[in-house]
Biopython code that builds the backbone (N, CA, C, O; Angstrom):
import numpy as np
from Bio.PDB.StructureBuilder import StructureBuilder

atoms = [
    (1, "MET", "N", (68.252, 63.883, 98.454)),
    (1, "MET", "CA", (68.810, 62.749, 97.757)),
    (1, "MET", "C", (69.781, 62.044, 98.708)),
    (1, "MET", "O", (70.641, 62.674, 99.324)),
    (2, "ARG", "N", (69.624, 60.751, 98.809)),
    (2, "ARG", "CA", (70.455, 59.994, 99.748)),
    (2, "ARG", "C", (71.827, 59.711, 99.159)),
    (2, "ARG", "O", (71.944, 59.238, 98.028)),
    (3, "ASP", "N", (72.869, 60.004, 99.939)),
    (3, "ASP", "CA", (74.238, 59.814, 99.481)),
    (3, "ASP", "C", (74.550, 58.352, 99.177)),
    (3, "ASP", "O", (75.264, 58.056, 98.219)),
    (4, "ASP", "N", (74.017, 57.434, 99.990)),
    (4, "ASP", "CA", (74.312, 56.018, 99.756)),
    (4, "ASP", "C", (73.725, 55.557, 98.423)),
    (4, "ASP", "O", (74.355, 54.765, 97.723)),
    (5, "TYR", "N", (72.541, 56.029, 98.059)),
    (5, "TYR", "CA", (71.966, 55.679, 96.765)),
    (5, "TYR", "C", (72.788, 56.285, 95.628)),
    (5, "TYR", "O", (73.019, 55.641, 94.605)),
    (6, "LEU", "N", (73.223, 57.517, 95.818)),
    (6, "LEU", "CA", (74.016, 58.187, 94.789)),
    (6, "LEU", "C", (75.323, 57.445, 94.541)),
    (6, "LEU", "O", (75.705, 57.229, 93.391)),
    (7, "LYS", "N", (76.002, 57.059, 95.597)),
    (7, "LYS", "CA", (77.275, 56.331, 95.446)),
    (7, "LYS", "C", (77.078, 54.988, 94.763)),
    (7, "LYS", "O", (77.890, 54.594, 93.926)),
    (8, "GLU", "N", (76.009, 54.281, 95.109)),
    (8, "GLU", "CA", (75.722, 52.988, 94.471)),
    (8, "GLU", "C", (75.378, 53.180, 92.992)),
    (8, "GLU", "O", (75.813, 52.395, 92.150)),
    (9, "ALA", "N", (74.607, 54.207, 92.673)),
    (9, "ALA", "CA", (74.227, 54.475, 91.279)),
    (9, "ALA", "C", (75.451, 54.854, 90.449)),
    (9, "ALA", "O", (75.524, 54.527, 89.265)),
    (10, "GLN", "N", (76.412, 55.544, 91.067)),
    (10, "GLN", "CA", (77.629, 55.926, 90.350)),
    (10, "GLN", "C", (78.480, 54.717, 90.000)),
    (10, "GLN", "O", (79.300, 54.788, 89.085)),
    (11, "LYS", "N", (78.304, 53.615, 90.705)),
    (11, "LYS", "CA", (79.001, 52.375, 90.350)),
    (11, "LYS", "C", (78.410, 51.780, 89.078)),
    (11, "LYS", "O", (79.106, 51.091, 88.333)),
    (12, "ILE", "N", (77.130, 52.043, 88.827)),
    (12, "ILE", "CA", (76.448, 51.533, 87.635)),
    (12, "ILE", "C", (76.692, 52.457, 86.444)),
    (12, "ILE", "O", (77.048, 52.007, 85.355)),
    (13, "ILE", "N", (76.496, 53.750, 86.668)),
    (13, "ILE", "CA", (76.706, 54.771, 85.628)),
    (13, "ILE", "C", (77.789, 55.705, 86.146)),
    (13, "ILE", "O", (77.515, 56.617, 86.926)),
    (14, "SER", "N", (79.015, 55.472, 85.710)),
    (14, "SER", "CA", (80.147, 56.223, 86.263)),
    (14, "SER", "C", (80.249, 57.654, 85.726)),
    (14, "SER", "O", (80.816, 58.520, 86.390)),
    (15, "ASP", "N", (79.713, 57.908, 84.548)),
    (15, "ASP", "CA", (79.737, 59.252, 83.971)),
    (15, "ASP", "C", (78.680, 60.109, 84.675)),
    (15, "ASP", "O", (77.482, 59.850, 84.556)),
    (16, "ALA", "N", (79.130, 61.120, 85.400)),
    (16, "ALA", "CA", (78.219, 61.954, 86.198)),
    (16, "ALA", "C", (77.150, 62.627, 85.346)),
    (16, "ALA", "O", (75.988, 62.688, 85.748)),
    (17, "ASN", "N", (77.529, 63.133, 84.174)),
    (17, "ASN", "CA", (76.556, 63.808, 83.304)),
    (17, "ASN", "C", (75.486, 62.836, 82.828)),
    (17, "ASN", "O", (74.305, 63.182, 82.789)),
    (18, "LEU", "N", (75.887, 61.636, 82.471)),
    (18, "LEU", "CA", (74.931, 60.639, 82.020)),
    (18, "LEU", "C", (73.993, 60.233, 83.160)),
    (18, "LEU", "O", (72.790, 60.078, 82.952)),
    (19, "LEU", "N", (74.539, 60.063, 84.350)),
    (19, "LEU", "CA", (73.722, 59.712, 85.506)),
    (19, "LEU", "C", (72.683, 60.805, 85.786)),
    (19, "LEU", "O", (71.517, 60.508, 86.045)),
    (20, "ILE", "N", (73.110, 62.049, 85.733)),
    (20, "ILE", "CA", (72.190, 63.170, 85.946)),
    (20, "ILE", "C", (71.073, 63.155, 84.909)),
    (20, "ILE", "O", (69.905, 63.346, 85.249)),
    (21, "ASN", "N", (71.423, 62.929, 83.662)),
    (21, "ASN", "CA", (70.409, 62.914, 82.605)),
    (21, "ASN", "C", (69.422, 61.770, 82.777)),
    (21, "ASN", "O", (68.216, 61.964, 82.622)),
    (22, "VAL", "N", (69.921, 60.582, 83.095)),
    (22, "VAL", "CA", (69.051, 59.419, 83.277)),
    (22, "VAL", "C", (68.108, 59.644, 84.459)),
    (22, "VAL", "O", (66.903, 59.419, 84.353)),
    (23, "VAL", "N", (68.663, 60.086, 85.577)),
    (23, "VAL", "CA", (67.858, 60.288, 86.780)),
    (23, "VAL", "C", (66.851, 61.419, 86.583)),
    (23, "VAL", "O", (65.690, 61.277, 86.964)),
    (24, "SER", "N", (67.271, 62.529, 85.998)),
    (24, "SER", "CA", (66.342, 63.655, 85.836)),
    (24, "SER", "C", (65.202, 63.314, 84.889)),
    (24, "SER", "O", (64.070, 63.741, 85.113)),
    (25, "ARG", "N", (65.477, 62.559, 83.845)),
    (25, "ARG", "CA", (64.415, 62.146, 82.932)),
    (25, "ARG", "C", (63.407, 61.246, 83.653)),
    (25, "ARG", "O", (62.197, 61.381, 83.473)),
    (26, "ARG", "N", (63.927, 60.330, 84.468)),
    (26, "ARG", "CA", (63.046, 59.420, 85.201)),
    (26, "ARG", "C", (62.241, 60.159, 86.274)),
    (26, "ARG", "O", (61.074, 59.843, 86.504)),
    (27, "VAL", "N", (62.866, 61.144, 86.930)),
    (27, "VAL", "CA", (62.164, 61.944, 87.942)),
    (27, "VAL", "C", (60.976, 62.662, 87.300)),
    (27, "VAL", "O", (59.893, 62.706, 87.884)),
    (28, "LYS", "N", (61.168, 63.222, 86.105)),
    (28, "LYS", "CA", (60.073, 63.886, 85.404)),
    (28, "LYS", "C", (58.931, 62.906, 85.144)),
    (28, "LYS", "O", (57.761, 63.247, 85.314)),
    (29, "GLN", "N", (59.282, 61.682, 84.729)),
    (29, "GLN", "CA", (58.252, 60.676, 84.474)),
    (29, "GLN", "C", (57.495, 60.340, 85.762)),
    (29, "GLN", "O", (56.269, 60.229, 85.755)),
    (30, "LEU", "N", (58.224, 60.180, 86.856)),
    (30, "LEU", "CA", (57.593, 59.846, 88.137)),
    (30, "LEU", "C", (56.671, 60.962, 88.609)),
    (30, "LEU", "O", (55.583, 60.702, 89.123)),
    (31, "LYS", "N", (57.112, 62.205, 88.432)),
    (31, "LYS", "CA", (56.297, 63.341, 88.863)),
    (31, "LYS", "C", (55.045, 63.503, 88.010)),
    (31, "LYS", "O", (54.059, 64.096, 88.447)),
    (32, "ARG", "N", (55.091, 62.972, 86.789)),
    (32, "ARG", "CA", (53.915, 63.033, 85.909)),
    (32, "ARG", "C", (52.982, 61.844, 86.111)),
    (32, "ARG", "O", (51.973, 61.717, 85.418)),
    (33, "GLY", "N", (53.322, 60.970, 87.062)),
    (33, "GLY", "CA", (52.406, 59.892, 87.393)),
    (33, "GLY", "C", (52.854, 58.487, 87.049)),
    (33, "GLY", "O", (52.119, 57.534, 87.307)),
    (34, "SER", "N", (54.032, 58.328, 86.476)),
    (34, "SER", "CA", (54.524, 56.975, 86.195)),
    (34, "SER", "C", (54.722, 56.223, 87.500)),
    (34, "SER", "O", (55.108, 56.804, 88.515)),
    (35, "ARG", "N", (54.455, 54.936, 87.462)),
    (35, "ARG", "CA", (54.612, 54.123, 88.667)),
    (35, "ARG", "C", (56.077, 53.765, 88.879)),
    (35, "ARG", "O", (56.795, 53.480, 87.920)),
    (36, "PRO", "N", (56.521, 53.780, 90.135)),
    (36, "PRO", "CA", (57.895, 53.365, 90.428)),
    (36, "PRO", "C", (58.113, 51.903, 90.053)),
    (36, "PRO", "O", (57.202, 51.084, 90.173)),
    (37, "LEU", "N", (59.307, 51.583, 89.603)),
    (37, "LEU", "CA", (59.665, 50.218, 89.225)),
    (37, "LEU", "C", (60.265, 49.445, 90.394)),
    (37, "LEU", "O", (60.588, 48.263, 90.267)),
    (38, "VAL", "N", (60.411, 50.116, 91.528)),
    (38, "VAL", "CA", (60.936, 49.480, 92.740)),
    (38, "VAL", "C", (59.960, 49.731, 93.877)),
    (38, "VAL", "O", (59.238, 50.728, 93.890)),
    (39, "GLU", "N", (59.952, 48.815, 94.822)),
    (39, "GLU", "CA", (59.102, 48.991, 95.999)),
    (39, "GLU", "C", (59.960, 49.378, 97.182)),
    (39, "GLU", "O", (61.121, 48.981, 97.279)),
    (40, "SER", "N", (59.385, 50.150, 98.075)),
    (40, "SER", "CA", (60.103, 50.571, 99.265)),
    (40, "SER", "C", (59.132, 50.667, 100.431)),
    (40, "SER", "O", (57.988, 51.093, 100.273)),
    (41, "LEU", "N", (59.599, 50.271, 101.587)),
    (41, "LEU", "CA", (58.779, 50.375, 102.785)),
    (41, "LEU", "C", (58.755, 51.798, 103.324)),
    (41, "LEU", "O", (57.853, 52.176, 104.073)),
    (42, "GLU", "N", (59.750, 52.579, 102.937)),
    (42, "GLU", "CA", (59.813, 53.971, 103.378)),
    (42, "GLU", "C", (59.383, 54.893, 102.242)),
    (42, "GLU", "O", (59.423, 54.513, 101.071)),
    (43, "LYS", "N", (58.976, 56.101, 102.596)),
    (43, "LYS", "CA", (58.579, 57.092, 101.600)),
    (43, "LYS", "C", (59.841, 57.705, 100.999)),
    (43, "LYS", "O", (60.620, 58.351, 101.702)),
    (44, "LEU", "N", (60.039, 57.502, 99.704)),
    (44, "LEU", "CA", (61.229, 58.020, 99.027)),
    (44, "LEU", "C", (60.848, 59.174, 98.111)),
    (44, "LEU", "O", (59.744, 59.216, 97.567)),
    (45, "SER", "N", (61.775, 60.104, 97.950)),
    (45, "SER", "CA", (61.576, 61.188, 96.988)),
    (45, "SER", "C", (61.684, 60.606, 95.576)),
    (45, "SER", "O", (62.255, 59.530, 95.398)),
    (46, "PRO", "N", (61.148, 61.297, 94.580)),
    (46, "PRO", "CA", (61.284, 60.803, 93.203)),
    (46, "PRO", "C", (62.749, 60.610, 92.791)),
    (46, "PRO", "O", (63.070, 59.698, 92.029)),
    (47, "GLU", "N", (63.625, 61.469, 93.299)),
    (47, "GLU", "CA", (65.055, 61.335, 92.979)),
    (47, "GLU", "C", (65.619, 60.037, 93.542)),
    (47, "GLU", "O", (66.381, 59.344, 92.869)),
    (48, "ASP", "N", (65.247, 59.712, 94.767)),
    (48, "ASP", "CA", (65.731, 58.475, 95.381)),
    (48, "ASP", "C", (65.138, 57.248, 94.695)),
    (48, "ASP", "O", (65.815, 56.232, 94.539)),
    (49, "VAL", "N", (63.884, 57.341, 94.288)),
    (49, "VAL", "CA", (63.268, 56.228, 93.556)),
    (49, "VAL", "C", (64.035, 55.991, 92.257)),
    (49, "VAL", "O", (64.351, 54.850, 91.921)),
    (50, "ALA", "N", (64.333, 57.067, 91.529)),
    (50, "ALA", "CA", (65.059, 56.942, 90.261)),
    (50, "ALA", "C", (66.446, 56.339, 90.485)),
    (50, "ALA", "O", (66.887, 55.497, 89.703)),
    (51, "LEU", "N", (67.130, 56.759, 91.540)),
    (51, "LEU", "CA", (68.449, 56.192, 91.841)),
    (51, "LEU", "C", (68.339, 54.710, 92.175)),
    (51, "LEU", "O", (69.165, 53.915, 91.726)),
    (52, "ARG", "N", (67.339, 54.329, 92.952)),
    (52, "ARG", "CA", (67.130, 52.921, 93.288)),
    (52, "ARG", "C", (66.847, 52.100, 92.030)),
    (52, "ARG", "O", (67.304, 50.964, 91.908)),
    (53, "GLU", "N", (66.093, 52.680, 91.099)),
    (53, "GLU", "CA", (65.810, 51.989, 89.842)),
    (53, "GLU", "C", (67.083, 51.756, 89.045)),
    (53, "GLU", "O", (67.247, 50.703, 88.429)),
    (54, "VAL", "N", (67.981, 52.726, 89.054)),
    (54, "VAL", "CA", (69.274, 52.555, 88.386)),
    (54, "VAL", "C", (70.069, 51.449, 89.082)),
    (54, "VAL", "O", (70.608, 50.559, 88.423)),
    (55, "ILE", "N", (70.140, 51.506, 90.403)),
    (55, "ILE", "CA", (70.915, 50.533, 91.186)),
    (55, "ILE", "C", (70.418, 49.115, 90.941)),
    (55, "ILE", "O", (71.216, 48.188, 90.802)),
    (56, "GLU", "N", (69.101, 48.947, 90.889)),
    (56, "GLU", "CA", (68.516, 47.620, 90.744)),
    (56, "GLU", "C", (68.389, 47.168, 89.290)),
    (56, "GLU", "O", (67.833, 46.104, 89.018)),
    (57, "GLY", "N", (68.899, 47.967, 88.360)),
    (57, "GLY", "CA", (68.893, 47.574, 86.953)),
    (57, "GLY", "C", (67.531, 47.665, 86.287)),
    (57, "GLY", "O", (67.298, 47.016, 85.267)),
    (58, "LYS", "N", (66.636, 48.455, 86.840)),
    (58, "LYS", "CA", (65.288, 48.592, 86.274)),
    (58, "LYS", "C", (65.245, 49.614, 85.131)),
    (58, "LYS", "O", (64.312, 49.631, 84.328)),
    (59, "ILE", "N", (66.264, 50.454, 85.080)),
    (59, "ILE", "CA", (66.339, 51.473, 84.027)),
    (59, "ILE", "C", (67.535, 51.136, 83.141)),
    (59, "ILE", "O", (68.644, 50.902, 83.622)),
    (60, "THR", "N", (67.281, 51.118, 81.844)),
    (60, "THR", "CA", (68.373, 50.908, 80.905)),
    (60, "THR", "C", (68.617, 52.203, 80.141)),
    (60, "THR", "O", (67.745, 53.068, 80.079)),
    (61, "PHE", "N", (69.787, 52.328, 79.571)),
    (61, "PHE", "CA", (70.130, 53.523, 78.823)),
    (61, "PHE", "C", (71.094, 53.135, 77.725)),
    (61, "PHE", "O", (71.786, 52.120, 77.804)),
    (62, "GLU", "N", (71.123, 53.962, 76.702)),
    (62, "GLU", "CA", (72.054, 53.759, 75.590)),
    (62, "GLU", "C", (72.865, 55.017, 75.408)),
    (62, "GLU", "O", (72.355, 56.129, 75.545)),
    (63, "VAL", "N", (74.112, 54.837, 75.103)),
    (63, "VAL", "CA", (74.981, 55.971, 74.811)),
    (63, "VAL", "C", (75.105, 56.039, 73.300)),
    (63, "VAL", "O", (75.619, 55.117, 72.667)),
    (64, "GLY", "N", (74.630, 57.140, 72.724)),
    (64, "GLY", "CA", (74.688, 57.304, 71.275)),
    (64, "GLY", "C", (76.072, 57.705, 70.813)),
    (64, "GLY", "O", (76.851, 58.277, 71.576)),
    (65, "THR", "N", (76.369, 57.409, 69.585)),
    (65, "THR", "CA", (77.646, 57.818, 68.993)),
    (65, "THR", "C", (77.365, 58.881, 67.953)),
    (65, "THR", "O", (76.401, 58.782, 67.194)),
    (66, "ASN", "N", (78.208, 59.898, 67.920)),
    (66, "ASN", "CA", (78.032, 60.992, 66.957)),
    (66, "ASN", "C", (79.055, 60.898, 65.889)),
    (66, "ASN", "O", (79.077, 61.729, 64.981)),
]
sb = StructureBuilder()
sb.init_structure("model")
sb.init_model(0)
sb.init_chain("A")
sb.init_seg("    ")
for serial, (resi, resn, name, xyz) in enumerate(atoms, 1):
    if name == "N":
        sb.init_residue(resn, " ", resi, " ")
    sb.init_atom(name, np.array(xyz, "f"), 0.0, 1.0, " ", f" {name:<3s}", serial, name[0])
structure = sb.get_structure()
């Protein structure tokens, strides 16, 4: 996982637990065959793709209230 992507994603989702949940859910989808929502000239790991999707605003999330 690239540190620069992680730092940029943390600016979007500052709660570490929420970021982990969003990224891990998306990584599972990517590993099951979902197409990436971002393009890259380099070969990225599913984790890096998910972080890039967060950075570029391609993934949305909702925080539920209990």
